[in-house]
C-alpha positions in Angstrom: 0.2 -0.1 0.0 2.9 2.4 0.8 4.5 1.7 -2.6 1.3 2.5 -4.3 0.8 5.6 -2.5 4.3 6.8 -3.3 3.7 6.2 -6.9 0.6 8.3 -7.0 2.1 11.0 -5.1 5.2 11.0 -7.3 2.9 11.1 -10.4 1.1 13.9 -8.8 4.3 16.0 -8.3 5.5 15.4 -11.8 2.1 16.6 -13.3 1.9 19.8 -10.8 5.3 20.5 -11.8 4.2 20.5 -15.4 1.1 22.6 -14.7 -1.3 19.6 -15.5 -3.4 20.2 -12.7 -6.2 17.7 -13.7 -3.9 15.0 -14.1 -2.3 16.0 -10.7 -5.8 16.0 -9.2 -6.5 12.4 -10.6 -3.2 10.9 -9.3 -3.9 12.7 -5.7 -7.4 11.3 -5.7 -6.2 7.7 -6.5 -3.6 8.2 -3.6 -6.0 9.2 -0.9 -8.3 6.2 -2.3 -5.5 3.9 -1.2 -4.9 5.6 1.7 -7.8 8.1 3.2 -5.7 9.0 6.3 -2.7 10.2 4.1 -2.5 13.9 5.3 -0.1 15.2 2.9 -1.9 13.8 0.0 -5.3 15.2 1.1 -3.5 18.6 1.7 -2.1 18.6 -1.8 -5.2 17.6 -3.3 -7.1 20.7 -1.5 -4.4 22.8 -3.3 -5.0 21.1 -6.5 -8.7 21.5 -6.3 -8.1 25.3 -5.8 -5.9 25.7 -8.5 -8.5 24.3 -10.7 -10.9 26.6 -9.2 -13.2 24.1 -7.3 -13.8 25.3 -4.1 -16.6 22.7 -3.3 -14.2 19.7 -4.1 -11.5 21.4 -2.1 -13.9 21.6 1.0 -15.0 18.1 0.3 -11.3 16.9 0.5 -10.5 18.9 3.5 -13.6 17.7 5.5 -11.9 14.7 6.8 -11.0 13.6 10.4 -7.6 13.3 9.4 -7.3 17.1 8.5 -10.2 18.4 10.9 -8.1 16.7 13.9 -4.8 18.5 12.9 -5.0 22.1 14.0 -1.9 23.0 12.2 -2.8 21.5 9.0 -6.5 22.9 9.3 -4.8 26.3 9.8 -2.7 26.2 6.6 -6.0 24.8 4.5 -7.9 27.8 5.8 -5.4 30.0 5.0 -5.3 28.7 1.6 -9.1 28.6 1.1 -9.0 32.6 2.1 -6.3 33.3 -0.3 -8.5 31.6 -2.8 -11.2 34.0 -2.0 -13.3 30.8 -0.9 -14.9 32.3 2.1 -18.0 30.1 2.1 -15.8 26.9 2.1 -13.7 28.5 4.8 -16.9 28.8 7.0 -18.1 25.4 6.4 -14.6 23.8 7.1 -14.4 25.8 10.4 -18.2 24.5 11.2 -17.1 21.0 10.8 -14.1 21.5 13.2 -16.2 23.6 15.7 -18.8 20.8 15.7 -16.3 18.0 15.9 -14.1 19.6 18.5 -16.8 21.9 20.7 -14.1 23.0 23.1 -11.9 24.6 20.5 -12.4 28.2 21.3 -10.3 29.3 18.1 -12.5 27.3 15.7 -15.6 28.7 17.5 -14.3 32.6 17.4 -12.8 32.1 13.6 -16.3 30.6 12.7 -18.4 33.4 14.1 -15.9 36.1 12.5 -16.4 34.5 9.2 -20.1 34.2 9.2 -20.3 37.8 10.3 -18.1 38.7 7.6 -20.3 36.6 5.1 -23.3 38.8 6.2 -24.9 36.0 8.5 -25.3 37.6 11.9 -27.9 35.2 13.0 -25.7 32.3 12.3 -22.7 34.1 13.8 -24.2 34.7 17.2 -24.3 31.3 18.7 -20.7 30.5 17.7 -19.7 33.8 19.2 -21.7 33.0 22.3 -19.8 29.6 22.5 -16.5 31.2 22.1 -17.2 33.4 24.8 -18.4 30.9 27.2 -15.1 29.1 26.4 -13.1 32.1 27.3 -15.2 34.6 29.1 -12.6 37.1 29.5 -11.7 37.6 25.8 -12.8 40.8 24.2 -13.2 39.6 20.6 -16.1 37.0 20.9 -18.1 39.7 22.8 -17.6 42.4 20.2 -18.4 39.8 17.4 -21.7 39.1 19.4 -22.4 43.0 19.9 -22.0 43.8 16.2 -24.1 40.7 15.2 -26.9 41.8 17.3 -26.8 45.3 16.1 -26.6 44.1 12.6 -29.7 42.1 12.9 -31.7 44.6 14.4 -31.5 43.8 18.0 -30.0 47.6 18.4 -30.4 48.1 22.1 -29.0 45.1 23.6 -26.1 45.0 21.1 -25.1 48.8 22.1 -25.4 47.7 25.7 -23.0 45.2 25.0 -20.9 47.5 23.3 -20.6 49.9 26.0 -19.6 47.4 28.4 -16.7 46.5 26.0 -15.6 50.1 25.7 -15.8 50.5 29.5 -13.7 47.5 30.2 -11.3 47.9 27.2 -8.7 50.2 26.0 -8.8 48.9 22.8 -8.6 51.7 19.9 -10.4 49.8 17.3 -13.4 48.8 19.5 -13.6 52.3 20.9 -13.4 53.5 17.1 -16.4 51.1 16.2 -18.4 52.2 19.0 -18.1 55.9 18.0 -20.0 54.9 14.9 -22.6 52.7 16.5 -23.5 55.3 19.0 -25.4 57.2 16.3 -27.6 54.2 16.1 -28.6 54.7 19.7 -32.0 56.6 20.4 -30.7 57.6 23.8 -27.8 59.6 22.6 -27.6 63.6 22.3 -25.3 65.9 20.7 -24.0 66.6 24.0 -23.1 63.0 24.7 -21.6 62.3 21.2 -19.6 65.3 21.2 -18.1 64.2 24.6 -17.3 60.7 23.4 -15.7 62.0 20.1 -13.7 64.5 21.9 -12.5 61.9 24.4 -11.6 59.5 21.6 -9.7 62.3 19.9 -8.0 63.1 22.9 -6.8 59.7 23.6 -6.0 58.5 20.1 -5.6 61.3 17.7 -2.7 63.2 19.4 0.1 61.0 18.0 3.1 63.4 17.4 4.6 63.2 13.9 7.0 65.4 11.7 5.5 68.7 10.7 4.1 69.2 7.5 6.4 71.3 5.1 4.5 72.8 2.4 6.7 72.7 -0.9 4.0 74.0 -3.4 4.8 77.7 -4.9 2.3 80.3 -4.3 1.5 81.0 -8.0 -2.2 82.2 -8.3 -2.7 80.9 -11.6 -1.9 77.3 -11.2 -4.6 74.6 -10.3 -4.9 74.0 -6.7 -4.3 70.2 -5.9 -7.1 68.7 -4.1 -7.1 65.2 -2.6 -10.1 63.2 -1.9 -9.5 60.4 0.6 -11.7 57.5 0.9 -11.6 53.8 1.5 -14.9 53.5 -0.2 -14.7 54.6 -4.0 -17.3 51.9 -4.8 -20.9 51.6 -5.2 -22.5 53.6 -2.3 -22.9 57.0 -0.7 -19.5 58.2 -2.1 -20.2 57.5 -5.4 -23.6 58.7 -5.1 -22.8 62.0 -4.0 -19.4 62.8 -5.3 -19.8 61.8 -8.9 -21.9 64.5 -10.1 -19.9 67.0 -8.2 -16.6 65.8 -10.0 -18.1 65.9 -13.3 -19.1 69.8 -12.9 -15.9 71.3 -11.5 -14.0 73.5 -13.5 -10.8 71.7 -14.1 -8.6 74.9 -14.7 -9.1 76.1 -11.1 -8.6 72.5 -9.4 -6.9 69.1 -10.1 -8.8 66.4 -8.4 -6.4 63.5 -7.0 -8.7 60.5 -5.9 -6.7 58.3 -2.9 -8.1 54.9 -2.5 -7.4 53.7 0.9 -9.2 50.3 0.0 -9.5 48.3 -3.1 -12.6 49.2 -4.9 -14.2 47.4 -7.9 -17.2 47.6 -10.1 -18.8 50.6 -12.4 -18.8 53.0 -9.7 -15.1 52.7 -9.2 -14.5 52.9 -12.8 -16.6 56.0 -13.1 -14.7 57.8 -10.5 -11.3 56.8 -11.9 -12.4 58.5 -15.3 -13.1 61.5 -13.5 -10.1 61.9 -11.4 -7.0 64.0 -12.7 -4.9 61.6 -10.8 -5.8 58.4 -9.0 -3.8 56.7 -6.4 -4.1 53.3 -4.4 -2.7 53.6 -1.1 -4.4 50.4 0.5 -2.7 48.4 3.2 -0.1 50.8 4.0 1.0 51.3 7.7 0.7 54.6 9.4 4.1 56.0 8.9 4.3 55.1 5.1 0.8 56.4 4.4 1.7 59.7 5.9 4.6 59.9 3.5 2.9 59.1 0.5 0.1 61.4 1.2 2.5 64.1 2.1 4.3 63.4 -1.3 1.3 64.2 -3.5 1.9 68.1 -2.2 -1.7 68.8 -1.9 -3.3 72.1 -1.1 -6.1 70.9 0.3 -7.3 67.4 1.3 -11.1 66.5 1.6 -11.7 63.3 4.2 -14.6 61.2 3.0 -14.4 58.7 6.0 -14.4 60.6 9.5 -14.5 57.9 11.9 -16.2 55.2 9.9 -15.0 51.9 8.9 -11.7 51.7 7.3 -10.7 55.4 8.0 -7.3 56.4 8.5 -7.8 59.5 10.6 -5.0 58.9 12.9 -2.7 59.4 9.7 -4.8 62.5 8.6 -4.7 63.9 12.3 -1.1 64.6 11.9 -1.8 66.7 8.8 -1.3 65.6 5.3 -2.2 69.1 3.6 -2.1 72.7 4.6 -5.9 72.6 4.6 -8.0 69.7 5.4 -11.9 69.3 5.4 -14.3 66.9 6.4 -17.1 66.0 3.9 -19.3 63.1 3.1 -19.7 59.5 4.7 -19.2 60.8 8.2 -22.0 62.7 10.2 -20.3 64.2 13.1 -17.4 66.2 14.1 -14.0 64.3 13.9 -12.9 66.3 17.0 -9.1 66.1 15.3 -7.4 69.3 15.9 -5.9 69.1 12.3 -9.4 69.0 10.6 -10.0 72.7 9.7 -13.6 72.7 8.1 -16.6 70.4 8.2 -19.2 70.9 5.6 -22.9 71.1 6.0 -25.8 73.2 5.0 -28.5 75.2 6.7 -31.3 72.5 6.5 -28.9 69.9 8.0 -27.3 72.2 10.6 -29.7 75.2 11.0 -28.7 78.2 13.5 -30.3 77.0 16.4 -28.8 73.4 16.2 -27.2 71.9 19.1 -24.7 69.8 17.0 -21.1 71.0 18.1 -17.9 70.7 16.0 -14.1 71.3 16.7 -13.9 72.2 13.0 -15.1 75.4 11.5 -18.6 74.8 10.0 -19.2 75.7 6.7 -22.6 75.7 5.0 -22.9 75.4 1.4 -25.9 77.0 -0.2 -26.5 74.4 -2.6 -26.6 71.7 -0.1 -24.3 69.2 1.6 -25.8 66.4 -0.6 -26.0 66.6 -4.5 -27.7 63.3 -5.5 -26.1 61.8 -8.9 -29.1 59.9 -10.5 -28.4 56.4 -11.4 -27.4 55.7 -15.0 -30.4 54.1 -16.9 -32.6 54.2 -13.8 -36.1 52.5 -14.7 -38.9 55.0 -15.2 -40.6 56.3 -11.9 -44.3 55.4 -12.9 -46.2 53.1 -10.7 -46.1 49.4 -11.4 -47.4 47.7 -8.3 -50.6 45.7 -7.8 -52.8 48.4 -6.5 -52.2 47.3 -2.7 -50.8 50.0 -0.5 -47.1 49.2 -0.1 -44.8 50.9 2.7 -41.1 50.1 2.4 -37.7 50.6 4.0 -34.4 49.6 2.2 -32.3 50.7 5.0 -29.9 48.5 7.0 -31.4 46.4 9.7 -29.0 48.2 12.3 -31.4 51.2 11.9 -34.5 49.3 13.0 -34.5 49.8 16.8 -37.5 48.8 18.9 -39.3 52.1 18.7 -39.0 52.2 14.8 -40.4 48.8 14.7 -43.2 49.8 17.2 -44.2 52.8 15.1 -44.2 50.9 11.9 -46.5 48.1 13.4 -48.9 51.0 14.5 -49.1 52.2 10.8 -49.9 48.4 9.5 -52.6 48.3 12.5 -54.2 51.4 10.8 -53.7 50.3 7.6 -54.8 46.6 7.4 -54.8 46.0 4.1 -51.3 47.5 3.4 -48.0 45.7 3.2 -44.5 46.3 4.4 -41.4 45.4 2.5 -38.2 45.3 4.0 -34.7 45.1 1.9 -31.3 44.5 3.2 -28.5 42.2 2.4 -28.5 40.6 5.8 -32.1 38.9 5.3 -30.3 36.6 3.1 -29.3 35.1 6.4 -32.1 32.4 7.2 -31.8 33.1 11.0 -31.9 37.1 10.8 -35.0 36.7 8.7 -36.6 34.6 11.3 -35.6 36.9 13.9 -37.2 39.9 12.0 -40.3 38.2 11.6 -40.3 37.4 15.4 -39.8 40.9 16.2 -42.8 41.9 14.1 -45.0 38.8 15.4 -44.4 40.1 18.8 -46.0 43.6 17.9 -48.9 41.8 16.3 -47.9 42.0 12.7 -47.8 38.4 10.8 -45.5 37.4 8.0 -48.4 37.7 5.6 -48.1 41.6 6.0 -44.3 41.5 5.3 -42.1 40.9 2.3 -38.4 40.4 3.0 -35.8 40.8 0.3 -32.0 40.0 0.6 -29.2 41.6 -1.5 -30.2 42.9 -4.7 -28.4 44.6 -7.5 -28.8 48.5 -7.6 -31.0 48.3 -10.8 -33.2 45.7 -9.3 -33.4 47.7 -6.0 -34.5 50.8 -8.1 -37.2 48.7 -9.8 -38.4 47.6 -6.5 -39.7 51.2 -5.7 -42.0 51.1 -8.6 -44.3 49.0 -6.2 -43.7 51.1 -3.2 -46.1 54.2 -2.3 -44.3 55.3 0.8 -40.8 54.8 2.2 -40.7 54.8 5.9 -37.5 56.5 7.1 -35.8 54.8 10.4 -35.1 57.2 13.4 -32.7 58.1 14.9 -30.4 57.2 12.1 -32.3 58.3 8.9 -31.5 57.4 5.6 -29.8 59.6 3.0 -28.9 57.4 -0.2 -31.9 55.5 0.4 -34.0 58.4 0.9 -32.8 59.9 -2.6 -33.3 56.8 -4.3 -36.9 56.5 -3.0 -37.8 60.0 -4.0 -36.2 59.6 -7.4 -38.0 56.5 -8.1 -41.4 58.5 -7.2 -42.0 57.2 -3.8 -43.1 59.5 -0.8 -40.9 59.4 2.3 -42.2 59.7 6.0 -39.6 61.0 8.6 -39.0 61.8 12.0 -36.0 64.0 12.6 -34.5 64.6 16.0 -31.4 66.8 17.3 -28.8 65.0 15.9 -27.0 65.2 12.6 -28.1 61.8 11.2 -31.6 61.9 12.5 -31.9 65.4 10.1 -30.7 63.8 6.7 -33.9 62.7 5.2 -35.7 66.0 6.6 -33.0 68.1 4.9 -33.7 66.5 1.6 -37.5 66.9 2.0 -37.1 70.7 3.1 -35.1 71.2 0.1 -37.8 69.5 -2.1 -40.6 71.3 -0.6 -42.1 68.4 0.9 -42.2 69.5 4.4 -45.6 68.1 5.2 -43.8 64.7 5.0 -41.7 65.5 8.1 -43.2 64.5 11.4 -42.6 66.1 14.9 -43.2 62.9 17.2 -44.1 59.3 16.7 -47.7 59.7 16.6 -47.3 62.4 13.8 -45.2 60.0 12.0 -48.0 57.6 12.0 -50.5 60.0 11.2 -48.7 61.4 8.2 -48.0 57.9 6.9 -51.6 57.0 7.2 -52.8 60.0 5.4 -50.5 59.4 2.6 -51.5 55.8 2.1 -55.2 56.9 2.0 -54.4 58.8 -0.7 -52.0 56.6 -2.7 -53.9 57.4 -6.0 -52.7 60.8 -5.8 -49.2 59.6 -4.9 -49.3 57.3 -7.8 -50.2 60.0 -10.4 -47.6 62.6 -9.2 -44.5 59.9 -9.3 -43.0 61.3 -12.4 -43.5 64.9 -11.3 -41.6 64.0 -8.0 -38.8 62.8 -9.8 -38.6 66.0 -12.1 -38.4 68.1 -8.6 -35.7 65.6 -7.2 -33.8 66.5 -10.6 -34.1 70.1 -10.3 -33.8 70.7 -6.5 -31.5 67.7 -5.2 -29.2 67.0 -8.4 -28.1 70.4 -9.2 -24.2 69.5 -9.3 -23.1 72.7 -11.2 -24.4 74.8 -8.2 -22.6 72.6 -5.9 -19.8 72.7 -7.9 -19.5 76.6 -7.8 -20.0 76.5 -4.1 -17.3 74.1 -3.4 -14.9 75.8 -5.9 -15.5 79.1 -4.1 -15.0 77.3 -0.7 -11.7 75.7 -1.6 -10.4 78.9 -3.1 -11.2 80.7 0.1 -9.7 78.0 2.5 -6.5 77.5 0.3 -5.9 81.4 0.2 -7.0 82.2 -3.1 
């Protein structure tokens, strides 16, 4: 048997060296057929399957006790699966290990993290819980639990767990994530948010660094070099609100450098690259190298498009990478960084009586903070439903706290023939779907009143709005891109603003649009407005194309915003 195994392995090695991966696979399959417990042959066969692009076969080969029981070999195999971007296969292999070895903390933790990464928070929760039970003092299992709870809509409980984590840990990344998540918390005020942001900045954004030495000449005729810094130059809010603005700029006055902090991809990235005067990929660099590379661009101004949000590099920006630094877009509060010179808003989002506080100089654009770029080849806005009144929310589930669901349930009780549609990527997770249905059932709303949709392409999502009469805006974290999409597709939007910036996003858009009647003052008014609009659904359906025209006129004037932005940049840069 040993001689036969060796012959098969030798044949496989020769074939692999020649690049004949199919023949190598056949030889290796023969080898493990002769010796199923031959770990080396099994590992080689996994690699061979991955070379051939067959992740399912690689997983089938790896799910054998010989490999599952060898922690070192399993770890190497998981690394190979991840390198091949076979994340689903990685999760299933980890599941097999965790089920076979229920006391393996690392397997349970890795499985929870992988499932969460795949957008399966409901599946991730029990494994994170097991990992926490195995090692109660470790921070990571509790953090995955908290994030998964928030992601699936269990906002209040997840935030409470996160608060405990921050109180008991000095971890910078945990504290940074909490800054974002705090804005989903109905209990937060502008005062409490400002205090948290200042405390974080005082602790984590004060690292000394070499001073910035400006080398650019002062020629008043040259174009100013403006750097736009983001980890998300892909489909999403940055592309939605930056694309039209970049198209409208006068390039004789400013050169626009787009600096990507994370890999992009897709049509949105391609469009932005074409609109950039220069494009730089600076993903994966350490702080010192990134600081050096950014300063080497010799920027006159730098516009940060991340703030404290995921994958930001604010610790680098805080050391100053340009003489003028501005915060705009994809972040919704002060950065509290001393080196951030200006923060861009408008009079609708931050009115004179706002309690929002900034360490930066507040600048209000006359044309508005948000200029929506209508999607290419969007479907018509004309109604295409079945006649039944449909409410909808295509916002992330983390925005659907208990008060939001109770308010929406009250609307459905008042409108017994209406339906509510929810659309979110995480609803592809069976456990999360079930949990969402349970939440509504506890409020007296059966599954027959609901339609749940998982991930859809952007064109599919836009087309879905054609059957929607009224989009229900969550609170306190209101929509922005989702609100613009709904309005552009002809659906009315009901919103409930509060004192915080994030709670006023939809209200600011509706005020600019002349639809102040859709803005509620309290939860009761929210219900009344939604019911009143639904009662006159026929009028809403007739006015859908007119609503789109109003959106194009009032929310999509990129030329006006570009003029405002250009004047702002000139003033800040001393022109």
